[in-house]
N, C-alpha and C positions, 0 to 999 in steps of 0.2 A: 791744135798746133800749140806747142810750148817753145818759148825761146828765152834764153838768158845770156847776159853779157859776162865775160870773165876776162880779167887782165892777166897776162903771162908774167909770172914772178920768177921763173927759172932763169938763171944767168944765161944759159945757152939757148933759150927759147924752146921751140918745139922741135927738137932734133930727133935723130933716129930712134934712140931708145924710148923716150916718152911718147913719140908718135906711134910706135909699134904697140905700146901698152894702151894708148888711147883707142887704137883700132880694135884690139882684143876686147876691150870693155864695150865699145860701141857694137861689136859684132854679136854680143850676147842678146841684143834687143831686136825685136821684130820691126820696130819703128824705122822709118826713113829719117836718118840723122844727117844733118848738114852743118858744116862749119863755115861761117861767113866772116870774111875780112875785107872791109871796104865793099867794093862791088863784086868781089870774087866769092863764089860759093862752090864748095866741094863736098863730096861725101865723106863722112867721118869714118867710113869703112874702107877708104882708099889711101894707101901709102903714098902713091904718086900725087894724088890730089892734095894731101896734107903738105907734102914737101913743096908743091908748087906755090903754096901760100907764103912760104918763107917767114913764118911767124917768129918774132924776136921778143926779147924781154921788154916789158913795158907796153906792148901793144894789146889792144882789146879785140877780142873776137866774140862772135855770137854762136852759141850752140843752139840749134834748132831741131826739133823732132816732131814728127807727125805719125801717129799710129796708136795701137792699143796700149803700149807701155811708154809713151812719150815722156810723161813726168818723171818716171824713175830713170830713164835714159839721160835726160838733161841734168837732173840732180846729180847723178853719179859722175858724169863727165865734167860738169862744172866743179864739183868737189875735187876731183882728181887733178884737174889743171890748176886750180887755185892753190893747191897744197904742193904742187910739184916743185922739187928743189934738188935737182941732180946736177 
């Protein structure tokens, strides 16, 4: 299992467009990928799950993956979220 923290820098947080792109990126991987905010955990492949977190600018989330391509998955998603500026 691999996990990394990332802080949201996008002014609008993790709204519809970036959440959709995040799901597309996560869906490329075979690993089970989870987004954690506080005590809430949701699948990184679920739009409703991501929206339910209500992630805003300045908040820190954890990307966690478990499976054969876990390191690649976490690295790509953390990079995407860290550079997001829409």
